[in-house]
C-alpha positions as CSV (number, residue, x, y, z in Angstrom):
1,M,22.8,-3.5,-62.2
2,R,20.4,-5.7,-64.1
3,Q,16.7,-5.0,-63.0
4,H,14.4,-7.9,-62.5
5,F,11.0,-7.9,-63.7
6,V,8.0,-9.8,-62.5
7,I,5.2,-11.0,-64.9
8,C,1.6,-10.6,-63.8
9,S,0.1,-13.6,-62.1
10,K,-3.3,-13.1,-63.7
11,C,-2.8,-12.3,-67.3
12,E,0.9,-13.7,-67.5
13,K,1.6,-11.1,-70.2
14,T,2.4,-7.9,-68.6
15,T,5.0,-6.7,-66.1
16,S,3.5,-6.6,-62.5
17,A,2.8,-3.1,-61.0
18,F,1.6,-4.3,-57.6
19,H,2.5,-7.0,-55.3
20,R,-0.4,-8.3,-53.0
21,A,1.7,-9.7,-50.2
22,Y,-1.0,-11.5,-48.4
23,S,-2.0,-13.7,-51.5
24,G,1.5,-13.7,-53.1
25,E,0.0,-12.3,-56.4
26,H,1.9,-10.1,-58.7
27,L,-0.5,-8.0,-60.6
28,C,-0.3,-5.6,-63.6
29,R,-2.0,-2.4,-63.6
30,K,-5.0,-3.6,-65.6
31,C,-5.5,-6.7,-63.6
32,F,-5.2,-5.0,-60.3
33,M,-7.9,-2.4,-61.1
34,R,-10.1,-5.3,-62.3
35,S,-9.4,-7.1,-59.1
36,I,-10.7,-4.1,-57.0
37,E,-13.9,-3.6,-59.1
38,D,-14.5,-7.4,-59.1
39,K,-14.2,-7.6,-55.4
40,A,-16.6,-4.7,-54.8
41,A,-19.1,-6.3,-57.2
42,K,-18.9,-9.7,-55.4
43,T,-19.3,-8.0,-52.0
44,I,-22.4,-6.2,-53.1
45,S,-23.7,-9.4,-54.6
46,K,-22.8,-11.7,-51.7
47,Y,-24.5,-9.5,-49.2
48,S,-27.4,-8.3,-51.6
49,M,-26.4,-4.8,-50.7
50,I,-28.3,-3.1,-53.8
51,G,-31.5,-4.4,-55.4
52,Y,-33.1,-3.8,-58.7
53,G,-34.2,-0.3,-59.2
54,D,-32.5,1.0,-56.1
55,R,-31.5,4.7,-55.8
56,V,-28.2,4.8,-54.2
57,A,-27.0,7.7,-52.1
58,V,-23.1,7.6,-52.0
59,A,-21.5,9.4,-49.0
60,V,-18.8,11.2,-50.8
61,S,-16.3,13.2,-48.7
62,G,-13.6,13.9,-51.5
63,G,-11.2,11.4,-50.2
64,K,-9.7,8.4,-52.1
65,D,-12.1,5.8,-50.6
66,S,-15.4,7.6,-51.3
67,L,-14.5,8.8,-54.9
68,S,-13.2,5.4,-55.8
69,M,-16.4,3.8,-54.6
70,L,-18.4,6.3,-56.5
71,Y,-16.3,5.5,-59.7
72,V,-16.9,1.9,-59.3
73,L,-20.6,2.0,-58.6
74,R,-20.9,4.3,-61.7
75,M,-19.0,1.8,-63.9
76,L,-21.1,-1.2,-62.5
77,F,-24.4,0.6,-62.9
78,D,-23.2,1.5,-66.5
79,Q,-22.5,-2.1,-67.2
80,H,-26.1,-3.0,-66.1
81,P,-28.4,-0.3,-67.3
82,N,-31.4,-2.5,-67.3
83,N,-31.2,-2.8,-63.5
84,G,-32.6,0.7,-63.3
85,N,-30.3,1.9,-60.5
86,E,-29.7,5.6,-59.8
87,L,-26.8,7.2,-58.1
88,V,-26.6,10.4,-56.2
89,A,-23.7,11.6,-54.2
90,V,-24.2,13.3,-51.0
91,T,-21.4,15.3,-49.2
92,I,-21.4,16.4,-45.6
93,D,-19.8,20.0,-45.0
94,E,-18.5,19.8,-41.3
95,G,-17.4,23.3,-41.3
96,I,-13.7,23.2,-41.1
97,K,-12.1,26.3,-42.2
98,G,-9.3,25.7,-44.8
99,Y,-9.9,22.1,-45.1
100,R,-13.2,21.2,-46.5
101,D,-13.6,23.7,-49.3
102,E,-10.9,21.9,-51.6
103,S,-12.8,18.5,-51.1
104,L,-16.3,20.2,-52.0
105,Q,-14.7,21.4,-55.3
106,I,-13.3,18.0,-56.1
107,V,-16.4,16.3,-55.4
108,K,-18.3,19.0,-57.6
109,D,-16.1,18.4,-60.4
110,F,-15.8,14.6,-60.2
111,C,-19.5,14.2,-60.0
112,A,-20.0,16.4,-63.1
113,Q,-17.3,14.3,-65.0
114,L,-19.3,11.2,-63.9
115,R,-22.6,12.5,-64.7
116,V,-23.8,11.9,-61.1
117,E,-26.2,14.3,-59.3
118,S,-24.6,15.7,-56.2
119,K,-26.0,17.5,-53.1
120,V,-24.1,19.1,-50.0
121,F,-25.4,19.3,-46.5
122,S,-23.8,21.0,-43.5
123,Y,-23.5,20.5,-39.9
124,K,-24.5,24.2,-39.3
125,S,-27.7,23.8,-41.3
126,L,-28.7,20.6,-39.6
127,F,-27.5,20.9,-36.0
128,G,-27.0,24.6,-35.6
129,V,-23.3,24.3,-34.9
130,D,-20.3,23.3,-37.1
131,M,-17.0,21.4,-36.2
132,D,-14.9,24.6,-35.8
133,E,-17.5,26.0,-33.3
134,S,-17.9,22.6,-31.6
135,M,-14.1,22.7,-30.8
136,V,-14.4,25.9,-29.1
137,L,-17.8,25.1,-27.3
138,R,-16.8,21.6,-26.0
139,P,-16.5,21.5,-22.2
140,S,-13.3,19.5,-22.2
141,E,-10.8,17.7,-24.4
142,K,-12.4,14.3,-23.1
143,M,-15.2,15.2,-25.7
144,S,-12.9,14.4,-28.7
145,S,-13.3,15.9,-32.1
146,C,-13.7,12.5,-33.7
147,S,-16.4,11.4,-31.2
148,M,-18.4,14.6,-32.0
149,C,-17.8,14.5,-35.7
150,G,-18.7,10.9,-36.0
151,T,-21.9,11.3,-34.1
152,F,-22.9,14.3,-36.4
153,R,-21.8,12.7,-39.6
154,R,-23.8,9.4,-39.2
155,R,-27.0,11.4,-38.6
156,A,-26.2,13.9,-41.3
157,I,-25.7,11.1,-44.0
158,D,-29.1,9.6,-42.8
159,I,-30.7,12.9,-43.2
160,A,-29.1,13.6,-46.6
161,A,-30.1,10.1,-48.0
162,E,-33.8,10.6,-46.9
163,A,-33.6,14.1,-48.5
164,V,-32.6,12.8,-51.9
165,D,-35.2,9.9,-51.6
166,A,-32.5,7.1,-51.6
167,D,-33.3,3.5,-50.9
168,V,-29.7,2.6,-50.1
169,I,-27.0,4.6,-48.3
170,A,-23.5,3.5,-49.5
171,T,-20.5,4.4,-47.4
172,A,-16.8,3.7,-48.4
173,H,-15.7,2.0,-45.1
174,N,-12.8,-0.3,-46.0
175,M,-11.4,-3.4,-44.1
176,D,-8.9,-1.2,-42.1
177,D,-11.7,1.1,-41.1
178,Q,-13.8,-1.8,-39.7
179,L,-10.8,-3.2,-37.8
180,Q,-10.1,0.1,-36.2
181,T,-13.8,0.6,-35.4
182,F,-14.0,-2.8,-33.7
183,M,-11.1,-2.1,-31.5
184,I,-12.3,1.4,-30.7
185,N,-15.7,-0.1,-29.5
186,L,-14.0,-2.9,-27.8
187,L,-11.6,-0.6,-25.7
188,A,-14.4,1.7,-25.0
189,G,-16.8,-1.1,-23.8
190,D,-19.3,-0.2,-26.3
191,I,-20.1,-3.9,-27.0
192,E,-23.5,-3.2,-28.6
193,R,-22.0,-1.3,-31.4
194,I,-19.8,-4.3,-32.4
195,G,-22.9,-6.0,-33.6
196,W,-23.4,-3.4,-36.2
197,I,-20.0,-3.7,-37.8
198,C,-20.7,-6.8,-40.1
199,P,-21.4,-6.3,-43.8
200,E,-25.0,-7.5,-43.9
201,P,-26.9,-4.5,-44.7
202,V,-28.4,-2.5,-41.9
203,Q,-32.1,-1.7,-42.5
204,Y,-33.9,1.1,-41.0
205,A,-37.5,1.3,-40.0
206,T,-38.1,3.3,-43.1
207,G,-36.8,0.4,-45.3
208,M,-33.6,2.2,-46.2
209,K,-30.4,0.1,-46.1
210,K,-26.9,1.1,-45.4
211,V,-24.1,-0.8,-47.1
212,K,-20.4,-1.0,-47.3
213,P,-19.1,-2.3,-50.7
214,F,-15.5,-1.9,-49.8
215,I,-15.5,-3.4,-46.6
216,E,-13.5,-6.4,-47.7
217,I,-10.7,-4.4,-49.2
218,Y,-7.4,-3.0,-47.7
219,E,-7.2,0.7,-47.4
220,Y,-3.8,1.1,-49.2
221,E,-5.1,-0.9,-52.3
222,I,-8.0,1.7,-52.6
223,A,-5.2,4.3,-52.5
224,F,-3.3,2.5,-55.2
225,Y,-6.7,2.1,-57.2
226,A,-7.3,5.6,-57.1
227,L,-3.8,6.7,-58.4
228,Q,-3.9,4.1,-61.2
229,R,-7.5,5.3,-62.2
230,E,-6.3,9.0,-61.9
231,I,-9.2,9.7,-59.6
232,P,-8.5,13.3,-58.0
233,F,-8.8,13.2,-54.3
234,Q,-8.0,15.4,-51.3
235,S,-4.8,14.2,-49.8
236,E,-4.7,16.6,-46.8
237,E,-5.8,15.1,-43.6
238,C,-8.4,16.6,-41.2
239,P,-6.6,19.0,-38.8
240,Y,-8.5,17.5,-35.9
241,M,-7.8,13.7,-36.6
242,N,-4.9,13.2,-34.1
243,E,-7.2,13.4,-31.1
244,S,-8.6,10.0,-31.9
245,I,-7.1,6.6,-31.0
246,R,-8.0,5.7,-34.6
247,T,-4.6,6.9,-35.9
248,D,-2.6,4.8,-33.3
249,L,-4.7,1.8,-34.3
250,R,-4.1,2.2,-38.0
251,E,-0.5,2.3,-37.4
252,F,-0.5,-0.7,-35.3
253,F,-2.4,-2.7,-37.8
254,N,-0.2,-1.7,-40.7
255,R,2.9,-2.6,-38.7
256,L,1.4,-6.0,-38.1
257,E,0.4,-6.5,-41.6
258,K,4.0,-5.6,-42.8
259,D,5.7,-8.1,-40.7
260,H,2.8,-10.8,-41.1
261,P,1.0,-10.4,-44.3
262,G,-2.6,-11.4,-44.2
263,I,-3.0,-10.7,-40.6
264,K,-5.7,-8.0,-41.3
265,H,-7.7,-10.6,-43.1
266,N,-7.5,-13.1,-40.1
267,A,-8.5,-10.3,-37.7
268,Y,-11.4,-9.2,-40.0
269,N,-12.7,-12.8,-40.3
270,S,-12.6,-13.1,-36.3
271,M,-14.2,-9.8,-35.9
272,M,-17.1,-10.8,-38.4
273,K,-17.8,-13.9,-36.3
274,I,-18.0,-11.8,-33.2
275,S,-20.2,-9.1,-34.7
276,K,-22.6,-11.6,-36.2
277,S,-22.9,-13.3,-32.7
278,L,-23.7,-10.1,-31.1
279,R,-26.1,-8.8,-33.7
280,N,-28.1,-12.1,-33.4
281,A,-28.0,-12.1,-29.7
282,P,-31.3,-11.3,-27.8
283,A,-31.1,-7.5,-26.8
284,S,-33.4,-4.8,-25.8
285,K,-34.9,-3.0,-28.7
286,G,-33.9,0.7,-29.3
287,K,-36.1,3.5,-28.2
288,K,-37.1,6.8,-29.7
289,C,-35.2,9.9,-28.9
290,S,-37.5,12.2,-26.8
291,I,-36.1,15.3,-28.5
292,C,-35.7,14.4,-32.1
293,G,-37.9,11.3,-32.4
294,R,-35.2,9.3,-34.1
295,G,-34.0,5.9,-33.1
296,S,-31.8,5.7,-29.9
297,M,-30.4,3.3,-27.4
298,G,-31.6,5.6,-24.5
299,D,-34.1,8.3,-23.9
300,V,-32.1,10.9,-25.7
301,C,-29.8,10.1,-28.7
302,S,-26.3,10.8,-28.9
303,V,-26.7,13.7,-31.4
304,C,-29.2,15.5,-29.2
305,R,-27.0,14.9,-26.2
306,T,-23.9,16.2,-28.0
307,V,-25.8,19.4,-29.2
308,S,-27.2,20.0,-25.7
309,V,-23.7,19.9,-24.3
310,L,-22.2,22.1,-26.9
311,T,-24.8,24.8,-26.9
312,S,-25.4,25.0,-23.2
313,N,-22.3,23.4,-21.6
314,T,-24.6,21.2,-19.5
315,Q,-25.1,17.5,-19.9
316,I,-28.3,15.6,-20.3
């Protein structure tokens, strides 16, 4: 049987290695990788995510998304050395036996290869309890693993970025992540959080910004990029991930995209309009947690509330 080869839509010279169904493009390996790097660069520029001289703390887990983002930022910074930007990788050790050790080594080796400073911070040292212990201590399964981990992770990344003197925190959330987060917040009735999904940088009282350079890129495209760039990453999934509705939403959106290419883009654009409206809407200002002093929507922040439940089996 004669094999049919498709030529790259961009360079019109090389055989296609990737079909971007939602745009109809056929891309060769080189043009595909450049398209991902260009998209990230345009997103950074469009939303003024990184400024001249900024020291950027990249939240690196050891997975495909965060290591790919670290690689892209290293490449962009090397292309513009006069901008004076610096990179530092911060990795959070949740304390999951038999899972996190592999990724910590991958991050260490990859950062050495890219000449990027790296630091590791653990839940245990920051909160006095790790994820394995949390799973034993939680009062019921209604307190899901992903809920606890997400609460701790967000705070740990903030603390890590402050510790390394960063001006910007970069996380590798992609378009799929944001769609799932939007739906999780919507289904949980947590409308206020939807206002913080849009890609405009979130700026803290300290002046530090939180940005998401991959927010307009599909997850499977980042996976293909990592493979083409031969970026090593941990493929094993978190043993606690199936407690979250996020897995169901990921599969739901992937099924829709397969049958209706581009529907994720449409959903994302709609989500952005809703998020921007909610962010700009008048709302009560956040308070300060009475325990740790950090920003909180209530008298006690979600981190201190979670730690209290885990360590005393009583709820604040």
